[in-house]
C-alpha positions as CSV (number, residue, x, y, z in Angstrom):
1,X,-71.5,-23.1,28.3
2,X,-68.5,-25.8,27.7
3,X,-69.4,-28.9,26.0
4,X,-67.3,-32.2,25.8
5,X,-67.2,-34.2,22.7
6,X,-67.0,-37.7,23.0
7,X,-67.8,-40.2,20.0
8,X,-66.3,-43.3,19.3
9,X,-65.5,-43.9,15.7
10,X,-66.5,-40.2,15.1
11,X,-64.5,-37.7,13.2
12,X,-64.8,-34.8,15.2
13,X,-63.8,-31.8,13.1
14,X,-67.2,-31.6,11.1
15,X,-69.1,-31.9,14.6
16,X,-67.2,-29.5,16.2
17,X,-67.3,-27.1,13.4
18,X,-71.0,-27.1,13.4
19,X,-71.5,-27.3,16.7
20,X,-69.2,-24.0,16.9
21,X,-71.3,-22.5,14.4
22,X,-74.6,-23.2,15.9
23,X,-73.4,-22.2,19.5
24,X,-70.8,-19.5,18.8
25,X,-70.7,-18.9,22.7
26,X,-69.9,-22.4,23.4
27,X,-66.2,-23.7,24.3
28,X,-66.5,-27.4,22.6
29,X,-63.4,-29.7,22.8
30,X,-62.7,-33.4,22.2
31,X,-62.9,-35.1,25.5
32,X,-59.7,-36.9,26.7
33,X,-58.8,-37.8,30.0
34,X,-58.4,-35.6,32.7
35,X,-60.0,-32.9,30.4
36,X,-61.6,-29.9,32.1
37,X,-65.4,-30.2,33.8
38,X,-67.9,-29.7,30.6
39,X,-71.7,-28.6,31.2
40,X,-72.9,-30.9,28.1
41,X,-72.0,-33.6,26.1
42,X,-72.3,-34.8,22.7
43,X,-71.4,-38.7,22.8
44,X,-71.8,-41.7,20.5
45,X,-70.6,-44.9,22.7
46,X,-68.3,-43.3,25.2
47,X,-66.3,-45.1,27.5
48,X,-67.3,-45.3,31.2
49,X,-63.9,-43.1,32.1
50,X,-65.7,-40.6,30.3
51,X,-68.6,-40.6,32.6
52,X,-66.9,-41.0,35.9
53,X,-64.5,-38.3,34.8
54,X,-67.4,-35.5,34.0
55,X,-69.6,-35.4,37.0
56,X,-70.8,-32.2,36.6
57,X,-72.7,-32.9,33.2
58,X,-76.2,-31.5,32.7
59,X,-77.0,-34.0,30.0
60,X,-75.5,-36.4,27.6
61,X,-76.6,-35.7,23.9
62,X,-76.6,-39.0,22.0
63,X,-75.8,-38.6,18.2
64,X,-78.1,-41.6,17.4
65,X,-81.6,-42.7,17.9
66,X,-80.7,-45.7,20.1
67,X,-79.5,-45.1,23.7
68,X,-79.1,-48.8,24.4
69,X,-75.2,-48.6,24.9
70,X,-75.1,-45.8,26.2
71,X,-77.7,-47.0,28.8
72,X,-75.6,-50.0,29.6
73,X,-73.1,-47.7,31.5
74,X,-73.0,-46.5,35.1
75,X,-74.7,-42.8,34.9
76,X,-75.1,-40.7,37.7
77,X,-79.1,-40.2,39.0
78,X,-80.2,-36.8,37.6
79,X,-78.1,-37.1,34.1
80,X,-80.5,-36.3,31.8
81,X,-79.8,-38.6,28.3
82,X,-81.2,-36.9,25.3
83,X,-81.9,-38.7,21.8
84,X,-82.0,-37.6,18.6
85,X,-85.8,-37.1,17.4
86,X,-85.7,-37.9,13.8
87,X,-83.2,-35.7,12.3
88,X,-84.0,-37.2,9.1
89,X,-83.5,-40.8,10.1
90,X,-87.6,-41.4,10.0
91,X,-87.8,-41.1,5.8
92,X,-84.6,-43.2,5.6
93,X,-86.1,-46.2,7.8
94,X,-89.1,-45.6,6.0
95,X,-87.6,-45.9,2.2
96,X,-85.8,-49.0,3.4
97,X,-88.8,-51.1,5.0
98,X,-90.9,-50.0,2.2
99,X,-88.2,-51.2,-0.3
100,X,-87.7,-54.6,1.5
101,X,-91.5,-54.9,2.0
102,X,-92.2,-54.5,-1.7
103,X,-89.3,-56.8,-2.9
104,X,-90.7,-59.4,-1.3
105,X,-94.5,-58.9,-2.0
106,X,-93.5,-58.4,-5.7
107,X,-91.1,-61.1,-5.7
108,X,-88.3,-58.9,-7.4
109,X,-85.9,-61.4,-5.9
110,X,-87.3,-63.9,-8.0
111,X,-87.2,-61.9,-11.2
112,X,-83.5,-60.8,-10.1
113,X,-82.9,-64.3,-10.2
114,X,-84.9,-65.1,-13.4
115,X,-82.8,-62.0,-15.2
116,X,-79.8,-63.3,-14.5
117,X,-80.4,-66.7,-16.0
118,X,-81.7,-65.0,-19.0
119,X,-85.2,-66.1,-18.1
120,X,-88.5,-63.9,-19.5
121,X,-90.8,-65.1,-17.2
122,X,-93.9,-64.1,-14.9
123,X,-95.2,-64.6,-11.5
124,X,-98.9,-64.4,-10.4
125,X,-99.9,-61.3,-8.4
126,X,-100.5,-61.2,-5.0
127,X,-103.4,-59.5,-2.7
128,X,-101.9,-57.0,-0.3
129,X,-104.8,-58.0,1.7
130,X,-102.4,-61.2,2.4
131,X,-99.9,-59.5,3.3
132,X,-100.7,-57.6,6.7
133,X,-97.7,-55.6,7.7
134,X,-97.1,-55.8,11.9
135,X,-94.6,-52.8,13.5
136,X,-92.9,-53.4,16.4
137,X,-92.6,-50.1,18.0
138,X,-94.8,-46.8,17.8
139,X,-92.3,-44.3,18.2
140,X,-91.2,-41.5,15.9
141,X,-89.4,-44.0,13.3
142,X,-92.4,-46.4,13.9
143,X,-95.2,-44.1,13.1
144,X,-93.5,-42.5,10.2
145,X,-92.6,-46.2,8.9
146,X,-96.7,-47.1,9.5
147,X,-97.7,-44.4,7.5
148,X,-95.5,-45.1,4.5
149,X,-96.6,-48.9,4.2
150,X,-100.0,-47.5,4.7
151,X,-99.8,-45.6,1.3
152,X,-99.0,-48.9,-0.5
153,X,-102.5,-50.0,0.5
154,X,-101.5,-53.0,2.9
155,X,-103.1,-53.6,6.0
156,X,-100.9,-52.1,8.9
157,X,-100.9,-53.3,12.3
158,X,-98.9,-51.7,15.0
159,X,-97.6,-53.0,18.5
160,X,-96.2,-50.7,21.3
161,X,-95.8,-51.4,25.3
162,X,-98.1,-48.6,26.2
163,X,-101.5,-47.9,24.2
164,X,-101.1,-45.7,20.8
165,X,-103.7,-44.3,18.3
166,X,-102.5,-44.1,14.7
167,X,-104.9,-43.3,11.8
168,X,-105.0,-46.1,9.6
169,X,-103.2,-48.3,11.7
170,X,-104.6,-51.3,13.8
171,X,-103.1,-51.2,17.3
172,X,-102.0,-53.2,20.0
173,X,-100.4,-53.0,23.2
174,X,-98.7,-54.3,26.3
175,X,-97.8,-58.1,26.5
176,X,-101.9,-58.8,26.8
177,X,-101.8,-57.7,22.8
178,X,-98.8,-59.0,21.4
179,X,-99.8,-62.8,20.7
180,X,-102.8,-60.9,18.5
181,X,-101.1,-58.8,16.6
182,X,-98.2,-61.5,15.8
183,X,-101.5,-63.3,14.8
184,X,-102.6,-60.4,12.5
185,X,-99.4,-60.0,10.7
186,X,-97.4,-61.9,8.1
187,X,-94.9,-59.3,7.7
188,X,-92.8,-58.2,10.6
189,X,-91.0,-55.0,11.0
190,X,-89.1,-54.7,14.2
191,X,-88.4,-50.9,15.2
192,X,-88.2,-51.6,19.3
193,X,-85.7,-50.5,21.2
194,X,-83.2,-52.3,23.2
195,X,-84.2,-52.9,26.6
196,X,-84.1,-55.8,29.4
197,X,-87.8,-56.7,28.1
198,X,-87.0,-56.8,24.6
199,X,-84.0,-58.5,24.1
200,X,-84.4,-61.7,22.3
201,X,-88.2,-60.6,21.4
202,X,-87.6,-62.2,18.0
203,X,-87.5,-65.9,19.1
204,X,-89.4,-69.3,18.2
205,X,-92.3,-68.5,20.4
206,X,-92.8,-64.6,18.6
207,X,-92.0,-65.4,15.0
208,X,-93.4,-68.5,15.2
209,X,-97.0,-66.9,15.8
210,X,-96.7,-64.6,12.7
211,X,-99.3,-65.6,9.9
212,X,-97.9,-68.7,7.4
213,X,-95.2,-67.1,5.2
214,X,-94.1,-64.8,7.6
215,X,-91.3,-62.2,6.4
216,X,-89.1,-60.5,8.8
217,X,-87.5,-57.1,8.8
218,X,-85.0,-56.0,11.6
219,X,-83.7,-52.6,11.7
220,X,-83.4,-52.1,15.3
221,X,-81.1,-54.2,17.0
222,X,-79.4,-57.2,16.4
223,X,-80.2,-58.4,20.1
224,X,-84.0,-58.6,19.5
225,X,-83.1,-61.5,17.3
226,X,-82.3,-65.2,18.5
227,X,-80.6,-66.1,15.2
228,X,-81.2,-69.8,15.8
229,X,-84.9,-69.8,16.0
230,X,-85.3,-67.4,12.8
231,X,-82.9,-70.0,10.9
232,X,-84.9,-73.0,12.2
233,X,-88.4,-71.3,11.0
234,X,-86.9,-70.5,7.7
235,X,-85.7,-74.1,6.8
236,X,-89.1,-75.5,8.5
237,X,-90.7,-73.4,5.8
238,X,-93.3,-71.1,8.4
239,X,-91.1,-68.0,7.3
240,X,-90.5,-67.1,3.8
241,X,-87.6,-65.2,4.5
242,X,-85.8,-62.0,6.0
243,X,-84.1,-58.7,5.4
244,X,-81.9,-58.0,8.1
245,X,-80.0,-54.8,8.5
246,X,-78.7,-55.1,12.4
247,X,-76.5,-57.9,14.4
248,X,-75.3,-59.3,17.6
249,X,-71.7,-58.9,15.7
250,X,-70.8,-56.0,13.5
251,X,-69.7,-56.3,11.2
252,X,-71.3,-59.6,10.4
253,X,-68.7,-62.2,10.6
254,X,-67.4,-63.7,6.9
255,X,-68.5,-67.1,8.2
256,X,-72.2,-66.6,9.6
257,X,-74.7,-68.7,7.9
258,X,-76.7,-65.3,7.1
259,X,-74.6,-64.7,4.3
260,X,-75.2,-67.7,2.5
261,X,-78.6,-68.6,3.2
262,X,-81.2,-68.0,0.3
263,X,-84.2,-66.4,1.8
264,X,-81.6,-63.7,3.9
265,X,-80.8,-60.1,2.5
266,X,-78.2,-58.7,4.7
267,X,-77.4,-54.9,4.7
268,X,-74.7,-53.5,6.9
269,X,-76.5,-51.5,9.7
270,X,-77.4,-48.8,7.1
271,X,-81.1,-48.2,7.5
272,X,-81.2,-45.0,8.8
273,X,-77.7,-43.2,9.2
274,X,-77.1,-40.2,11.3
275,X,-77.3,-37.0,9.6
276,X,-74.5,-34.5,10.5
277,X,-76.3,-31.6,9.5
278,X,-80.0,-32.3,10.8
279,X,-78.5,-33.7,14.2
280,X,-76.0,-30.8,14.9
281,X,-78.8,-28.4,14.4
282,X,-81.2,-30.3,16.4
283,X,-78.9,-31.0,19.5
284,X,-77.5,-27.3,19.5
285,X,-81.0,-26.0,19.6
286,X,-82.0,-28.4,22.7
287,X,-78.3,-27.5,24.1
288,X,-79.6,-23.8,23.8
289,X,-82.7,-24.3,25.3
290,X,-81.5,-26.2,28.6
291,X,-79.3,-23.7,28.9
292,X,-81.9,-21.2,29.2
293,X,-83.8,-23.5,31.4
294,X,-86.3,-24.6,28.9
295,X,-87.9,-28.2,28.4
296,X,-86.7,-30.2,25.3
297,X,-88.0,-33.4,23.6
298,X,-86.3,-37.0,23.3
299,X,-85.1,-36.9,26.8
300,X,-84.7,-40.6,27.6
301,X,-86.9,-42.3,30.5
302,X,-83.6,-44.3,31.8
303,X,-85.6,-46.5,33.9
304,X,-87.9,-47.6,30.6
305,X,-84.8,-47.9,28.3
306,X,-86.2,-45.0,25.9
């Protein structure tokens, strides 16, 4: 079999070495314009030219969980798009969300500020029951985050496009369930895929429907959030703060107001990084299974966007 590697901004050598070791029968090459036709491709943000020059591809294997950039390309009908399923990302995401949640709930940011001033002070303990956590998106990552949050005894709500059942989680679904989900939540965690339907979904209307003193944790995509609406709701006092890991422009521009806002914590799109060894093992196994004519998980419904 022939495999093309086309991952923008990624050093190819470790990937080629790992894939070659896992698939010794395969011929694996970094794609260049005019390269021979391949059967499969391992990609991250490939150019349209790559898709156009490789009409014989059977499947694209994305080296991340999000496929929104890939689906913006003109893909030929019938080309399978396969995303990573976990590959070490879910535990990282659970760590990140729980850290942001507990830091806010326990007011560790206030303790840090007091310590910098040399102040020994206590804050009144708060009740977990007053901080129900709403998780938007109940896929592999969302379910792992929900289970982790529940371990800290916070009430957990979950919202997804179609109905889901998850032990210990009060679930809502569809457009008809969104308003009730938001009203039942004080902390909002966004783990939705980016699709035309979810673009700008974190806006004045939705964020304003959260319980007073709401807190936003966005670890999905920057395009989910209407930035001006978040800033306005913070300044009006309806929202208490936000932890943001993803942005419309990355790296976040130096003059962006998020950097200096006292209620916003910024991290550089690091909530769940691709772990190369785990990803190579998963991709190699799926390529081998597809080559044998077997079904694989993680195949994207292109029409739905995830």
